[in-house]
DSSP file (Angstrom, degrees, kcal/mol; ACC not computed):
  #  RESIDUE AA STRUCTURE BP1 BP2  ACC     N-H-->O    O-->H-N    N-H-->O    O-->H-N    TCO  KAPPA ALPHA  PHI   PSI    X-CA   Y-CA   Z-CA
    1    1 A M     >        0   0    0      0, 0.0     4,-2.6     0, 0.0     5,-0.2   0.000 360.0 360.0 360.0 -43.6   -5.6   15.7    7.6
    2    2 A E  H  >  +     0   0    0      1,-0.2     4,-2.8     2,-0.2     5,-0.4   0.907 360.0  47.9 -57.5 -44.0   -3.7   19.0    7.3
    3    3 A Q  H  > S+     0   0    0      1,-0.2     4,-2.2     2,-0.2     5,-0.4   0.872 111.5  50.4 -66.9 -36.6   -0.5   17.2    6.1
    4    4 A I  H  >>S+     0   0    0      3,-0.2     5,-2.5     2,-0.2     4,-1.6   0.927 115.2  42.7 -66.2 -44.3   -2.5   15.1    3.5
    5    5 A V  I  <>S+     0   0    0     -4,-2.6     5,-2.8     3,-0.2    -2,-0.2   0.955 124.1  33.8 -68.4 -50.7   -4.2   18.2    2.1
    6    6 A T  I  <5S+     0   0    0     -4,-2.8    -3,-0.2    -5,-0.2    -2,-0.2   0.831 126.9  38.7 -77.2 -31.2   -1.2   20.5    2.0
    7    7 A G  I  <5S+     0   0    0     -4,-2.2    -3,-0.2    -5,-0.4    -2,-0.2   0.721 134.6   6.6 -92.7 -22.4    1.4   17.8    1.2
    8    8 A I  I  X5S+     0   0    0     -4,-1.6     4,-2.2    -5,-0.4    -3,-0.2   0.709 123.0  44.4-124.6 -60.3   -0.4   15.6   -1.2
    9    9 A L  I  ><S+     0   0    0     -5,-2.5     4,-2.6     2,-0.2     5,-0.2   0.950 115.1  42.4 -64.4 -55.2   -3.9   16.7   -2.4
   10   10 A I  H  ><S+     0   0    0     -5,-2.8     4,-2.9     1,-0.2     5,-0.2   0.937 117.4  46.9 -61.4 -47.8   -3.3   20.4   -3.2
   11   11 A P  H  > S+     0   0    0      0, 0.0     4,-2.1     0, 0.0    -1,-0.2   0.879 112.0  52.4 -61.1 -35.2    0.1   19.8   -4.9
   12   12 A L  H  X S+     0   0    0     -4,-2.2     4,-1.2     2,-0.2    -2,-0.2   0.939 112.8  43.2 -64.8 -46.8   -1.4   16.9   -6.9
   13   13 A I  H >X S+     0   0    0     -4,-2.6     4,-1.4     1,-0.2     3,-0.6   0.929 113.4  51.4 -64.4 -45.0   -4.3   19.0   -8.2
   14   14 A E  H 3< S+     0   0    0     -4,-2.9    -1,-0.2     1,-0.2    -2,-0.2   0.868 108.1  53.6 -60.6 -35.3   -2.0   22.0   -8.8
   15   15 A G  H 3< S+     0   0    0     -4,-2.1    -1,-0.2    -5,-0.2     4,-0.2   0.788 107.7  51.0 -68.7 -27.5    0.3   19.7  -10.8
   16   16 A M  H XX S+     0   0    0     -4,-1.2     3,-1.6    -3,-0.6     4,-0.7   0.762  90.7  79.5 -78.8 -26.0   -2.6   18.5  -12.9
   17   17 A L  G >< S+     0   0    0     -4,-1.4     3,-1.3     1,-0.3    -1,-0.2   0.865  88.5  53.0 -56.2 -42.9   -3.8   22.1  -13.8
   18   18 A P  G 34 S+     0   0    0      0, 0.0    -1,-0.3     0, 0.0    -2,-0.1   0.739 104.9  58.7 -65.6 -17.8   -1.2   22.7  -16.6
   19   19 A L  G X4 S+     0   0    0     -3,-1.6     3,-2.0    -4,-0.2    -2,-0.2   0.649  78.4 110.9 -83.8 -15.5   -2.3   19.4  -18.2
   20   20 A L  T << S+     0   0    0     -3,-1.3     7,-0.0    -4,-0.7    -3,-0.0  -0.353  81.7  21.7 -61.6 136.8   -5.9   20.5  -18.6
   21   21 A G  T 3  S+     0   0    0      2,-0.3    -1,-0.3    44,-0.1    -2,-0.1   0.370 100.9  92.4  88.2  -4.7   -6.7   21.1  -22.3
   22   22 A T  S <  S+     0   0    0     -3,-2.0     2,-0.3     4,-0.0    -2,-0.1   0.366  86.4  40.1-100.4   4.4   -3.9   18.8  -23.5
   23   23 A S  S >  S-     0   0    0     -4,-0.2     3,-1.4     1,-0.1    -2,-0.3  -0.972  78.7-117.9-149.3 157.5   -5.9   15.6  -23.7
   24   24 A T  T 3  S+     0   0    0     -2,-0.3     3,-0.4     1,-0.3     4,-0.2   0.632 113.6  65.8 -70.6 -11.8   -9.3   14.4  -24.7
   25   25 A A  T 3>  +     0   0    0      1,-0.2     4,-2.4     2,-0.1     3,-0.3   0.352  68.4 105.7 -89.3   5.4   -9.6   13.4  -21.0
   26   26 A T  H <> S+     0   0    0     -3,-1.4     4,-2.8     1,-0.2     5,-0.2   0.896  76.8  51.9 -55.2 -46.0   -9.6   17.0  -19.8
   27   27 A E  H  > S+     0   0    0     -3,-0.4     4,-1.9     1,-0.2    -1,-0.2   0.891 111.5  47.7 -60.5 -38.8  -13.3   17.1  -19.0
   28   28 A A  H  > S+     0   0    0     -3,-0.3     4,-2.2    -4,-0.2    -1,-0.2   0.883 110.7  51.6 -68.6 -38.6  -13.0   13.9  -16.9
   29   29 A W  H  X S+     0   0    0     -4,-2.4     4,-2.5     2,-0.2    -2,-0.2   0.922 108.6  51.2 -63.3 -43.3   -9.9   15.3  -15.1
   30   30 A I  H  X S+     0   0    0     -4,-2.8     4,-2.5     1,-0.2    -1,-0.2   0.920 109.6  50.5 -59.5 -43.4  -11.9   18.5  -14.3
   31   31 A E  H  X S+     0   0    0     -4,-1.9     4,-2.5    -5,-0.2    -1,-0.2   0.893 109.8  50.2 -62.7 -39.7  -14.7   16.3  -12.9
   32   32 A Q  H  X S+     0   0    0     -4,-2.2     4,-2.3     2,-0.2    -1,-0.2   0.890 110.5  49.3 -66.5 -39.2  -12.2   14.4  -10.7
   33   33 A I  H  X S+     0   0    0     -4,-2.5     4,-2.4     2,-0.2    -2,-0.2   0.926 111.7  49.4 -64.5 -44.0  -10.7   17.6   -9.4
   34   34 A I  H  X S+     0   0    0     -4,-2.5     4,-2.8     1,-0.2    -2,-0.2   0.929 111.1  49.5 -59.9 -46.1  -14.2   18.9   -8.6
   35   35 A T  H  X S+     0   0    0     -4,-2.5     4,-2.2     1,-0.2    -1,-0.2   0.904 109.8  51.4 -61.3 -41.9  -15.1   15.7   -6.8
   36   36 A A  H  X S+     0   0    0     -4,-2.3     4,-2.2     1,-0.2     5,-0.2   0.924 112.4  45.9 -61.2 -44.3  -11.9   15.8   -4.8
   37   37 A L  H  X S+     0   0    0     -4,-2.4     4,-2.3     1,-0.2    -2,-0.2   0.907 111.3  52.2 -66.0 -41.5  -12.6   19.4   -3.7
   38   38 A E  H  < S+     0   0    0     -4,-2.8    -1,-0.2     1,-0.2    -2,-0.2   0.882 114.1  44.2 -60.6 -37.8  -16.2   18.5   -2.9
   39   39 A N  H  < S+     0   0    0     -4,-2.2     4,-0.3    -5,-0.2    -2,-0.2   0.851 118.7  39.8 -77.8 -35.0  -15.1   15.6   -0.7
   40   40 A V  H >X S+     0   0    0     -4,-2.2     3,-1.3    -5,-0.2     4,-0.6   0.818  99.0  72.9 -87.6 -31.0  -12.3   17.3    1.1
   41   41 A L  H >X S+     0   0    0     -4,-2.3     3,-1.3     1,-0.3     4,-0.5   0.887  94.9  51.2 -56.0 -45.5  -13.8   20.8    1.8
   42   42 A P  H 34 S+     0   0    0      0, 0.0    -1,-0.3     0, 0.0     3,-0.2   0.734 108.5  54.9 -65.1 -18.2  -16.2   19.7    4.5
   43   43 A L  H <4 S+     0   0    0     -3,-1.3    -2,-0.2    -4,-0.3    -3,-0.1   0.579  89.3  77.2 -88.5 -10.2  -13.4   18.0    6.3
   44   44 A L  H X<  +     0   0    0     -3,-1.3     3,-2.2    -4,-0.6    -1,-0.2   0.821  61.3 164.2 -76.8 -31.9  -11.1   21.0    6.6
   45   45 A G  G >< S-     0   0    0     -4,-0.5     3,-1.6     1,-0.3    45,-0.2  -0.232  73.6  -3.2  54.5-132.4  -12.9   22.8    9.4
   46   46 A N  G 3  S+     0   0    0      1,-0.3    -1,-0.3     2,-0.1     4,-0.2   0.462 124.2  75.9 -73.1  -0.1  -10.7   25.6   10.9
   47   47 A F  G X>  +     0   0    0     -3,-2.2     3,-1.3     1,-0.2     4,-0.8   0.556  67.2  95.7 -83.8 -10.6   -7.9   24.6    8.6
   48   48 A V  H X> S+     0   0    0     -3,-1.6     4,-1.3     1,-0.3     3,-1.2   0.866  73.7  60.0 -52.5 -46.1   -9.6   26.3    5.6
   49   49 A P  H 34 S+     0   0    0      0, 0.0     4,-0.4     0, 0.0    -1,-0.3   0.810  99.6  59.4 -57.2 -26.9   -7.6   29.6    5.9
   50   50 A T  H <4 S+     0   0    0     -3,-1.3    -2,-0.2     1,-0.2     4,-0.2   0.852 120.1  25.1 -67.9 -34.2   -4.4   27.7    5.4
   51   51 A V  H <X S+     0   0    0     -3,-1.2     4,-2.5    -4,-0.8     5,-0.3   0.345  92.8 105.9-111.4   4.2   -5.4   26.3    2.0
   52   52 A Y  H  X S+     0   0    0     -4,-1.3     4,-2.5     1,-0.2     5,-0.2   0.921  83.2  42.0 -52.8 -55.0   -8.0   29.0    1.1
   53   53 A Q  H  > S+     0   0    0     -4,-0.4     4,-2.4     1,-0.2    -1,-0.2   0.878 113.0  53.5 -67.0 -36.9   -5.8   30.8   -1.6
   54   54 A A  H  > S+     0   0    0      2,-0.2     4,-1.8     1,-0.2    -1,-0.2   0.920 112.1  44.8 -62.2 -43.0   -4.5   27.5   -3.1
   55   55 A I  H  X S+     0   0    0     -4,-2.5     4,-2.5     2,-0.2    -2,-0.2   0.890 110.8  54.2 -69.5 -38.0   -8.1   26.3   -3.6
   56   56 A K  H  X S+     0   0    0     -4,-2.5     4,-2.4    -5,-0.3    -2,-0.2   0.912 107.6  51.1 -58.9 -42.0   -9.2   29.7   -4.9
   57   57 A N  H  X S+     0   0    0     -4,-2.4     4,-2.2     1,-0.2    -1,-0.2   0.883 109.1  50.5 -63.5 -38.2   -6.4   29.4   -7.5
   58   58 A I  H  X S+     0   0    0     -4,-1.8     4,-2.5     2,-0.2    -1,-0.2   0.918 109.5  51.2 -64.5 -43.0   -7.6   26.0   -8.5
   59   59 A I  H  X S+     0   0    0     -4,-2.5     4,-2.4     1,-0.2    -2,-0.2   0.920 109.8  49.6 -59.8 -45.1  -11.1   27.3   -8.9
   60   60 A V  H  X S+     0   0    0     -4,-2.4     4,-1.7     1,-0.2    -1,-0.2   0.914 111.2  49.5 -60.9 -43.6   -9.9   30.1  -11.1
   61   61 A A  H  X S+     0   0    0     -4,-2.2     4,-0.9     1,-0.2    -1,-0.2   0.900 110.8  49.4 -64.6 -40.8   -7.9   27.7  -13.3
   62   62 A L  H >< S+     0   0    0     -4,-2.5     3,-0.5     1,-0.2     6,-0.2   0.906 111.8  48.4 -65.3 -40.5  -10.9   25.4  -13.7
   63   63 A K  H 3< S+     0   0    0     -4,-2.4    -1,-0.2     1,-0.2    -2,-0.2   0.809 108.8  55.0 -68.5 -28.5  -13.1   28.2  -14.7
   64   64 A A  H 3< S+     0   0    0     -4,-1.7    -1,-0.2    -5,-0.2    -2,-0.2   0.684  85.2  97.3 -78.4 -17.7  -10.5   29.5  -17.2
   65   65 A D    X<  -     0   0    0     -4,-0.9     3,-1.7    -3,-0.5   -44,-0.1  -0.596  68.5-147.5 -76.8 124.9  -10.4   26.1  -19.0
   66   66 A P  T 3  S+     0   0    0      0, 0.0    -1,-0.2     0, 0.0    -4,-0.0   0.643  94.4  66.7 -67.4 -12.2  -12.6   26.2  -22.1
   67   67 A N  T 3  S+     0   0    0     -5,-0.1     2,-0.4     2,-0.1    -2,-0.1   0.540  72.3 112.1 -84.5  -6.4  -13.3   22.4  -21.6
   68   68 A T    <   -     0   0    0     -3,-1.7   -41,-0.1    -6,-0.2     2,-0.1  -0.536  64.3-138.7 -69.9 125.1  -15.2   23.1  -18.4
   69   69 A T     >  -     0   0    0     -2,-0.4     4,-2.4   -42,-0.1     5,-0.1  -0.309  20.6-108.8 -80.5 166.8  -18.9   22.3  -19.0
   70   70 A Q  H  > S+     0   0    0      1,-0.2     4,-2.2     2,-0.2     5,-0.1   0.892 121.4  53.4 -61.9 -39.9  -21.8   24.3  -17.7
   71   71 A A  H  > S+     0   0    0      1,-0.2     4,-1.8     2,-0.2    -1,-0.2   0.893 109.8  48.1 -62.7 -38.8  -22.6   21.6  -15.2
   72   72 A Q  H  > S+     0   0    0      2,-0.2     4,-2.8     1,-0.2    -2,-0.2   0.892 107.5  55.4 -68.5 -39.2  -19.0   21.7  -13.9
   73   73 A W  H  X S+     0   0    0     -4,-2.4     4,-2.9     1,-0.2    -2,-0.2   0.915 106.4  52.0 -56.6 -43.5  -19.2   25.5  -13.7
   74   74 A T  H  X S+     0   0    0     -4,-2.2     4,-1.8     1,-0.2    -1,-0.2   0.916 111.6  45.7 -60.6 -44.0  -22.3   25.1  -11.4
   75   75 A K  H  X S+     0   0    0     -4,-1.8     4,-2.4     2,-0.2    -2,-0.2   0.903 112.2  51.3 -64.9 -41.3  -20.4   22.7   -9.2
   76   76 A I  H  X S+     0   0    0     -4,-2.8     4,-2.8     1,-0.2    -2,-0.2   0.910 108.4  51.6 -63.8 -42.3  -17.3   25.0   -9.1
   77   77 A D  H  X S+     0   0    0     -4,-2.9     4,-2.3     1,-0.2    -1,-0.2   0.891 110.1  49.7 -61.0 -38.9  -19.5   28.0   -8.1
   78   78 A A  H  X S+     0   0    0     -4,-1.8     4,-2.5     2,-0.2    -2,-0.2   0.905 111.2  48.5 -66.6 -41.0  -21.0   25.9   -5.3
   79   79 A I  H  X S+     0   0    0     -4,-2.4     4,-2.9     2,-0.2    -2,-0.2   0.916 110.2  52.6 -62.8 -43.0  -17.5   24.9   -4.1
   80   80 A D  H  X S+     0   0    0     -4,-2.8     4,-2.3     2,-0.2    -2,-0.2   0.922 111.6  45.0 -59.5 -45.9  -16.4   28.5   -4.3
   81   81 A A  H  X S+     0   0    0     -4,-2.3     4,-2.4     2,-0.2    -1,-0.2   0.902 113.8  49.8 -65.6 -40.6  -19.3   29.6   -2.1
   82   82 A Q  H  X S+     0   0    0     -4,-2.5     4,-2.6     2,-0.2    -2,-0.2   0.890 110.0  51.6 -64.9 -38.9  -18.8   26.8    0.3
   83   83 A L  H  X S+     0   0    0     -4,-2.9     4,-2.6     2,-0.2    -2,-0.2   0.932 110.4  47.8 -63.1 -46.6  -15.1   27.7    0.5
   84   84 A D  H  X S+     0   0    0     -4,-2.3     4,-2.6     2,-0.2    17,-0.3   0.922 113.6  47.6 -60.5 -44.4  -15.9   31.3    1.3
   85   85 A A  H  X S+     0   0    0     -4,-2.4     4,-2.4     1,-0.2    -2,-0.2   0.911 113.3  47.6 -64.8 -41.9  -18.4   30.3    4.0
   86   86 A A  H  X S+     0   0    0     -4,-2.6     4,-2.4     2,-0.2    -1,-0.2   0.887 112.1  50.4 -66.3 -38.0  -16.0   27.8    5.6
   87   87 A N  H  X S+     0   0    0     -4,-2.6     4,-2.5     2,-0.2     5,-0.2   0.933 111.1  48.1 -64.5 -45.8  -13.2   30.4    5.5
   88   88 A D  H  X S+     0   0    0     -4,-2.6     4,-2.7     1,-0.2    -2,-0.2   0.914 112.6  49.0 -60.4 -43.1  -15.4   33.0    7.2
   89   89 A A  H  X S+     0   0    0     -4,-2.4     4,-1.8     2,-0.2    -1,-0.2   0.901 111.7  48.8 -64.7 -40.9  -16.6   30.5    9.8
   90   90 A A  H  X S+     0   0    0     -4,-2.4     4,-1.0     2,-0.2    -2,-0.2   0.906 113.5  46.3 -66.2 -41.4  -13.0   29.4   10.6
   91   91 A I  H >X S+     0   0    0     -4,-2.5     4,-3.4     1,-0.2     3,-0.6   0.916 111.9  51.1 -66.2 -42.7  -11.8   33.0   10.9
   92   92 A A  H 3< S+     0   0    0     -4,-2.7    -1,-0.2     1,-0.2    -2,-0.2   0.826 103.4  59.5 -64.8 -31.3  -14.8   33.9   13.1
   93   93 A A  H 3< S+     0   0    0     -4,-1.8    -1,-0.2    -5,-0.2    -2,-0.2   0.830 116.2  33.9 -65.7 -30.4  -14.0   30.9   15.4
   94   94 A V  H << S+     0   0    0     -4,-1.0    -2,-0.2    -3,-0.6    -1,-0.2   0.861 139.9  11.5 -89.5 -42.6  -10.6   32.4   16.0
   95   95 A D    ><  -     0   0    0     -4,-3.4     3,-2.2    -5,-0.1    -1,-0.3  -0.831  60.3-166.9-141.7  97.3  -11.6   36.1   15.9
   96   96 A P  T 3  S+     0   0    0      0, 0.0    -4,-0.1     0, 0.0    -1,-0.1   0.698  91.8  53.4 -59.9 -19.1  -15.3   37.0   15.9
   97   97 A D  T 3  S+     0   0    0     -6,-0.1    -5,-0.1    -5,-0.1    -6,-0.0   0.388  82.9 117.3 -96.2   3.2  -14.5   40.6   14.9
   98   98 A A  S <  S-     0   0    0     -3,-2.2    -6,-0.0    -7,-0.2    -3,-0.0  -0.355  73.2-102.1 -70.6 150.2  -12.4   39.6   11.9
   99   99 A P        -     0   0    0      0, 0.0    10,-0.2     0, 0.0     2,-0.2  -0.335  37.2-135.0 -67.0 155.6  -13.5   40.8    8.4
  100  100 A T  B     -A  108   0A   0      8,-1.7     8,-3.0     1,-0.0   -15,-0.1  -0.564  18.6-115.2-106.0 172.3  -15.1   38.2    6.2
  101  101 A T    >>> -     0   0    0    -17,-0.3     3,-1.8     6,-0.2     5,-0.9   0.481  41.1-136.0 -86.2  -2.6  -14.7   37.3    2.6
  102  102 A A  T 345 -     0   0    0      1,-0.3     5,-0.1     2,-0.2   -17,-0.1   0.658  52.3 -77.5  59.8  18.8  -18.2   38.4    1.9
  103  103 A G  T 345S+     0   0    0    -19,-0.1    -1,-0.3     1,-0.1   -19,-0.1   0.543 127.0  73.8  73.9   6.0  -18.9   35.4   -0.3
  104  104 A N  T <45S-     0   0    0     -3,-1.8    -2,-0.2     2,-0.4     3,-0.1   0.226 110.7 -99.5-136.2  15.9  -17.0   36.8   -3.2
  105  105 A G  T  <5S+     0   0    0     -4,-0.5     2,-0.3     1,-0.3    -3,-0.2   0.405  91.0 108.5  83.1  -4.8  -13.4   36.5   -2.3
  106  106 A T  S   <S-     0   0    0     -5,-0.9    -2,-0.4     1,-0.0     2,-0.4  -0.772  74.9-107.8-104.7 154.5  -13.1   40.2   -1.3
  107  107 A T        +     0   0    0     -2,-0.3     2,-0.3    -3,-0.1    -6,-0.2  -0.627  38.0 179.5 -84.1 132.5  -12.8   41.3    2.3
  108  108 A A  B      A  100   0A   0     -8,-3.0    -8,-1.7    -2,-0.4    -6,-0.1  -0.898 360.0 360.0-125.6 158.3  -15.8   43.0    3.9
  109  109 A T              0   0    0     -2,-0.3    -1,-0.1   -10,-0.2    -8,-0.1   0.367 360.0 360.0-119.2 360.0  -16.2   44.3    7.4
């Protein structure tokens, strides 16, 4: 799973980001990226910290695109919260005393 996510999925999504806004299909592309993230995130488990920043960057890019609909924003916010929670859980599994992301991408203790 790790090789598929880091070697294929994340680079594929990152490669699509510059294309957003250049086509009438942008809204559909955004939806496909959201669906991919929704489907893969629950499967990552303790592997989340490895891809955490890459997925955060994808979230920022999707939110920055003016073609992102309100419904998509809602889904992206849910993915963002799920990512933070999964990252915190993965870190805690390794080091229970480690700081968490506090649900907002910043480190808390």
